[in-house]
N, C-alpha and C positions, 0 to 999 in steps of 0.2 A: 912038387906038391903033390902028394898023391892023391887016390881018388874021394876017400874018404874026407880030407884036410877038403877036395876041394866042394863036395855038397855042403860038408857041413859048415863054410865061407858064405856057397850059396843059398843054405837056410836063412843064413843069418841077414842076409842082404834082403828078401822073400819078406821077411820078417818083420827086420825093421820100414821097409817099405812100405808094408801092409799097413804096420802102425800109426806110419806118418799118413797113408792114404786116411785111415780114423779118424786121426786127429784133426788134421785138415776139417774133413766131412762135418764133427761138432765140434769145433770152432773154438777149437784148444789151441790158439794162434795168437799172437796181440794183434791187438784193431790199434792200440794207441800206448805208450809210453808214458809216465805221469811221476820222473826224480827217482827214474831205473826202477819205478811199481808199473807192473804190468795189468793194462786193462783188458780182458779179453776177447775177440769177438764174440763169442757165445754167451756175455753177459752184455755186448750192447747189445745182441740179436734178442736178446731178453724182455732190456729196459729199450728197444725199439717198440717189441711189441707189443707192449702194456702201454705206450708213449699213442701210439696208432691207435688202440683199441680203444684207450679214453678218448681223442678226439671224433670217434667214428660215433661213440657211444653218445657223444657229447652233441655233435652235428646230426645224428638223427633223432635228438630226445629236444632238438630246439628247431627242427622239421627243413634244415638245411638241407643241401643235396652232400651223398656221403662220397660222391666220384669225385670231387675236390681236392682226397684224399688222395686218388690215385693219379696226380696229375706228378711227371718229375719231378717239377720244381719244389711241388707239397714233402714227398716223398724223401731229395736231397738235403729241406732243408730241416725238416725232423728228425732223419739221421744227422746232420750236424750239432741240433741241438740237444737231440741224446748226447754223441758225447761232449759235446759240451757241459753238462749237466758229470757225468761220469767222470771228468778232468777234474770234477771244482769239490763232486764226491769225495776223491783221492788224493784232493790237497787240502780237508776238511779233517778226511783221517788220519794221514799223514803228521798234518799240525799235535793232532789230538794225541797219536801214540808220541811228540814230543811234552806237550806241555804235561800231560796226564797220564801215563800209563799202567795198562792194566785196569786200571781204576773205570774206563770210562765205557767198556762195553754191560758191568752191572748197573753201573747211572742208567746208559742209555735202555736196558729192559725193563729198570724199574720203569721207569717212563714211560715207554712204549705198555704195560700191560698197566700202568693205572690210566693210561687213555682207551685201551682195551676195554679198561675196564668201566668206564665211564662213558662209552659210547657202544651198547647195546648190538647195534643193528650193523657195526661199521663189518664183520662177515660180509655179512649180504652183502653192505653197498657195494664191498672191498670185487665181490665175484660177479655183481650186475654191471659198475661201472670200467672195471680193468679186464673183467673176462680171466684172470688171473687164480690158485688157489689162495689160501688167507696167509699162509706160510712163506708163499712167496711176495704177496702182498705183505706181507712184515719184515723182510728179508730187502728187498729192492722198493717200498718206500717208504717206509715207519721207520726202520733204522738209519739211513741217509739222513731223514729230517731233525729226527732226535741224536745224532753226530753234532749237525749244524748247531741247533737249541743247545746242545748241551760248550760247546763253543764259544758261543752269541753271550751263554749266560760269563762263561770264563771273564770273556776279553767286560762284557760291561761292569766287573767287576773289579778288573785294572784295569777301567776307562781309552778302554779301546773300542775303536770303528773296525766289526767284522768286515763289511768291504772294501773301506782303506785296506786291511789288511789281503785282504782275498786277490785285490787290487795287484800290490805288493807281491802277490806270491804268485798269480800270473805272469807275471814281469822277470820275475825269475827265476821259474819254474824252469826243470830239459822236458822237455814238453816233446814229444814226437809222433805225428799221428801217423799210422801206416795202412790207412785207405786207397784206393788210387786217386776218390774225389775230390780228398778235403783234404786240408795245411794246414800247419798252427803257423799265425803269423804275424805281431806286437798280440802278444797278448787276447786269439780270440784263435776262432777254426775257420777259414776263407772255402769258396770253393777255388780248387786247381781249373785252371781255364784249359 
């Protein structure tokens, strides 16, 4: 191998290593896999922050001690609930893609716009309660809720139960949790010992 080839190879390895480091630092790796669809650590962290901020503001407004959120057990439970919600959202999204491919995004966007139009203070409330920009609020809160409502509506028209479907999907889904303190077992997320 020539000196020039060695330098090129070294530069490639360094660039790959640096790129991998940046990807890991920014959460661009899977935290969970649901039927071979990835939930990124970045998405999980964003959702965790929204849930944390929500509970923090609820505790503040009710006059309770915010230090309760700082306990390790509380943080782990909040993280478990966050991953659980993201898994449910992923299953709903996958089912919508299977049942009504292509059109459910337009339906969801229409429902969200109508909801925003009917709730004038929604943007201000989202910022105060969740501490995020309105575009993030739409993506993290309103869009998954709209998807769930669309699926529930379709199931209602077909005389199906959403809760029964969800329980069946959770039992049959291939779910892998790639976090050190959580694992998937018997349709739910539990703490690793």
